[in-house]
C-alpha distance (Angstrom), angle and dihedral (degrees) to the residues before:
residue distance angle dihedral
M1 . . .
L2 3.78 . .
V3 3.83 118.5 .
T4 3.80 119.5 -163.4
R5 3.78 121.9 -136.5
R6 3.80 90.8 -109.7
G7 3.78 90.6 49.4
A8 3.78 91.4 49.9
A9 3.80 90.7 50.5
A10 3.78 90.5 50.6
L11 3.80 91.5 49.3
F12 3.78 91.2 49.1
G13 3.80 91.3 47.7
A14 3.79 91.5 52.4
A15 3.79 91.0 47.8
A16 3.80 91.4 47.8
W17 3.79 91.6 52.2
T18 3.80 90.2 50.0
V19 3.78 92.2 50.1
L20 3.78 94.2 44.5
G21 3.79 90.6 46.1
S22 3.78 90.4 57.6
A23 3.80 90.6 49.4
A24 3.81 91.9 49.8
A25 3.79 90.5 50.1
D26 3.81 90.0 64.7
P27 3.83 108.9 25.2
S28 3.80 91.4 168.3
R29 3.81 94.6 72.3
P30 3.82 123.2 73.5
P31 3.81 114.8 -101.2
T32 3.79 118.2 -104.3
K33 3.81 123.1 -120.3
L34 3.79 90.2 -100.5
E35 3.80 91.5 49.9
C36 3.81 90.9 50.2
V37 3.81 91.8 52.7
A38 3.81 91.8 44.7
A39 3.82 91.6 50.7
N40 3.81 91.1 51.0
E41 3.80 91.9 49.7
R42 3.78 92.2 46.0
A43 3.81 91.5 49.3
Q44 3.81 89.9 54.5
A45 3.80 91.5 51.2
L46 3.81 91.8 48.4
R47 3.81 90.6 48.0
L48 3.80 90.0 56.4
Q49 3.81 88.5 52.3
S50 3.84 90.9 52.0
S51 3.81 88.9 -115.9
L52 3.77 92.1 138.2
V53 3.80 97.9 158.5
E54 3.80 91.5 53.9
A55 3.81 91.8 43.3
R56 3.78 90.6 54.7
S57 3.80 91.4 55.2
Q58 3.81 88.8 55.7
L59 3.81 92.8 48.0
L60 3.79 90.2 51.8
L61 3.80 86.4 59.8
C62 3.78 97.1 50.9
V63 3.83 96.2 46.8
D64 3.78 88.4 65.6
P65 3.84 111.9 126.8
S66 3.81 89.3 -119.2
C67 3.82 91.2 64.9
P68 3.83 120.1 95.4
G69 3.80 112.9 -88.3
P70 3.84 97.9 -114.9
V71 3.83 91.9 47.9
R72 3.79 91.6 45.7
Q73 3.82 91.8 50.2
D74 3.81 92.1 47.4
C75 3.81 90.3 50.6
A76 3.80 91.4 48.0
D77 3.81 91.1 52.1
R78 3.79 91.3 48.0
S79 3.81 90.7 47.3
A80 3.82 91.4 54.1
E81 3.81 90.6 49.9
L82 3.79 90.0 47.0
D83 3.81 92.2 52.3
R84 3.80 89.6 54.8
A85 3.81 91.8 50.5
M86 3.82 97.6 41.7
P87 3.84 112.0 106.7
T88 3.80 116.4 -135.5
L89 3.82 128.5 -163.1
R90 3.79 133.0 -163.0
F91 3.80 116.1 -158.6
D92 3.81 116.9 -154.3
L93 3.80 111.3 -158.6
V94 3.79 115.6 -142.3
G95 3.79 122.3 -160.0
G96 3.72 135.2 1.2
A97 3.81 105.4 -13.7
G98 3.79 99.0 93.6
A99 3.78 125.3 -130.9
Y100 3.80 94.6 -65.1
V101 3.79 128.7 71.2
A102 3.78 136.1 165.6
L103 3.80 105.3 -118.1
S104 3.80 127.2 -154.6
I105 3.80 124.1 -174.0
D106 3.81 119.0 -158.8
G107 3.79 89.7 -15.6
E108 3.80 94.9 -52.6
R109 3.79 119.9 113.0
A110 3.78 112.3 -114.9
S111 3.77 125.7 -160.7
P112 3.83 116.7 -72.5
H113 3.78 108.0 -74.6
L114 3.78 129.2 -140.7
E115 3.77 120.7 -154.7
G116 3.80 111.4 -91.2
E117 3.81 93.6 11.2
A118 3.81 113.0 141.0
I119 3.81 115.2 -119.8
S120 3.79 127.6 -169.5
V121 3.80 118.9 -131.5
N122 3.77 136.4 173.1
P123 3.81 118.7 -102.9
G124 3.79 113.7 -96.5
V125 3.78 139.2 57.9
H126 3.80 116.3 -33.7
A127 3.82 136.6 178.2
F128 3.82 114.5 -137.7
Q129 3.79 125.2 -164.5
F130 3.80 125.5 -168.2
V131 3.81 126.2 -166.0
G132 3.80 118.4 -174.5
R133 3.78 126.3 -151.1
D134 3.80 88.5 -107.1
G135 3.82 90.9 57.5
R136 3.78 96.9 -104.0
R137 3.78 111.5 145.1
A138 3.80 133.0 -163.1
E139 3.79 134.5 176.0
L140 3.78 134.4 -168.1
T141 3.77 139.6 168.8
L142 3.80 120.3 -137.7
A143 3.79 136.4 -176.4
V144 3.80 106.6 -136.4
Q145 3.79 121.6 -161.2
E146 3.79 126.9 -148.5
G147 3.79 113.1 -100.9
Q148 3.82 96.1 22.6
K149 3.79 107.8 140.6
N150 3.82 127.9 -160.7
R151 3.79 94.0 -14.2
R152 3.79 105.1 -175.7
V153 3.80 116.6 -138.2
P154 3.84 120.7 -175.5
V155 3.80 113.8 -144.5
D156 3.80 114.7 -161.8
M157 3.82 109.0 -149.2
L158 3.83 93.3 179.5
A159 3.80 120.0 108.1
A160 3.79 115.4 -110.4
D161 3.80 99.1 -137.6
A162 3.80 94.2 -172.5
A163 3.80 91.0 62.0
D164 3.77 97.7 29.0
P165 3.83 112.2 124.6
A166 3.81 90.5 -167.0
R167 3.79 93.9 56.2
P168 3.86 94.1 92.6
Q169 3.80 90.5 53.6
R170 3.79 91.3 49.7
I171 3.82 90.4 48.7
V172 3.81 90.1 52.8
G173 3.80 89.5 47.3
E174 3.80 92.4 50.0
T175 3.82 90.4 47.7
L176 3.80 91.8 51.2
V177 3.79 90.6 49.0
G178 3.81 89.3 53.9
V179 3.80 92.4 47.7
G180 3.79 90.7 47.5
V181 3.79 93.0 51.6
A182 3.82 90.5 47.3
S183 3.81 90.8 50.7
L184 3.79 90.9 51.3
V185 3.80 90.1 50.9
I186 3.82 91.4 49.3
G187 3.81 90.3 48.0
T188 3.80 90.2 51.7
V189 3.81 92.5 49.2
L190 3.83 92.6 47.6
G191 3.78 89.8 49.4
L192 3.81 91.5 53.2
V193 3.82 91.4 45.7
A194 3.83 91.1 48.7
K195 3.78 91.6 53.0
S196 3.79 91.8 47.0
T197 3.84 92.3 48.6
Y198 3.80 92.1 48.3
D199 3.82 93.6 47.3
D200 3.82 91.8 48.9
A201 3.83 93.2 48.9
L202 3.80 92.5 45.5
S203 3.79 92.4 49.8
A204 3.82 101.3 40.5
Q205 3.82 103.7 30.9
C206 3.82 106.9 21.3
H207 3.81 103.0 42.8
G208 3.82 88.6 -126.2
N209 3.83 93.5 -56.0
A210 3.81 121.2 96.8
Q211 3.84 89.0 -153.8
Q212 3.83 92.9 61.3
C213 3.81 100.6 51.1
T214 3.78 124.4 142.3
A215 3.78 119.6 -131.6
L216 3.81 89.3 -89.7
G217 3.79 89.6 48.8
V218 3.82 92.3 51.7
A219 3.82 89.3 50.2
G220 3.79 90.4 49.3
V221 3.83 93.1 50.0
D222 3.82 90.8 47.5
S223 3.81 89.9 50.4
A224 3.79 90.3 50.2
H225 3.82 90.4 51.4
T226 3.83 90.8 50.8
Q227 3.79 90.8 50.3
A228 3.82 90.4 48.4
V229 3.83 90.5 53.2
G230 3.81 89.2 50.9
S231 3.79 89.4 50.0
T232 3.82 91.7 52.1
V233 3.80 92.1 47.8
G234 3.81 89.9 48.9
F235 3.79 91.8 52.2
I236 3.81 93.9 48.0
A237 3.80 94.3 44.8
G238 3.80 92.2 43.9
A239 3.80 94.2 50.1
S240 3.82 92.4 47.2
T241 3.80 93.8 46.3
L242 3.79 92.3 46.2
A243 3.82 92.0 50.6
G244 3.81 91.6 48.0
G245 3.79 92.2 49.6
V246 3.79 92.8 49.8
A247 3.82 90.5 48.7
L248 3.83 92.4 50.4
W249 3.78 92.5 48.2
A250 3.81 93.7 46.2
T251 3.81 95.0 49.5
A252 3.81 96.5 46.7
R253 3.81 111.2 117.7
A254 3.77 110.8 -143.2
S255 3.77 126.7 -160.6
V256 3.78 117.7 -130.4
R257 3.73 130.3 -158.1
V258 3.78 122.0 -116.6
A259 3.78 114.2 -166.7
P260 3.81 112.4 -178.4
T261 3.77 117.7 178.9
G262 3.75 131.5 -159.3
G263 3.80 124.6 39.4
A264 3.75 125.6 25.2
T265 3.78 118.4 -37.2
L266 3.77 113.2 -163.7
G267 3.77 101.6 -179.0
L268 3.76 146.0 -19.8
V269 3.78 137.3 -159.6
G270 3.77 136.5 154.7
S271 3.77 141.9 -177.4
F272 3.74 142.4 165.3
């Protein structure tokens, strides 16, 4: 049976994946000779695809002391070349997010990231997302070139109010909070006034008994009841308005500015 070169490559690739899959299933044991060779071959294929991060993980497998000397040396040489080609970035967080963020690259969660920490990425265009402990969120898209080392990228986690589409909602929320607090204050004052009016009428015009009030006493008690109703309405309206304002403010999604410098920047957007 004749096997074409492409078919042979496909067969070898499938075999390499099977071998490497068995090695990954039990990372505690040393790789076999076949696994060492397969990792070296896979690393070369990944290198040609500019998948440097993935290639490095394969080279780490085939530099194991259990691998044959020539394979181990070849993997070590390739690893050194890969380290020179691997781009690294350092993100400097600006404003309000703290030194720690959760970082995602191309939609996949990366390890927790500390401000200024160097990260290795593959060459090419990548989407980065940052989420601070305070909930602030920023996103940017960068073109990363092979061989770039310690490229510093500032990430502004502060909201840009001038271009913030959620600002009107937050203003409404803040206004409702103010109205709600004012209503609660008015309700409290009316409640105190109602009690004072009732006590005065009961003492001066009712001889301490609401059933023995003079005409002025009856008018005073009725006035106190009206004030008490106003107080209750003020409390209910104030509490409802305050809760609505807090909800509007909390659910507003605010854009943030991301301002990377150096290299090509293809796009930027942020929200929280």
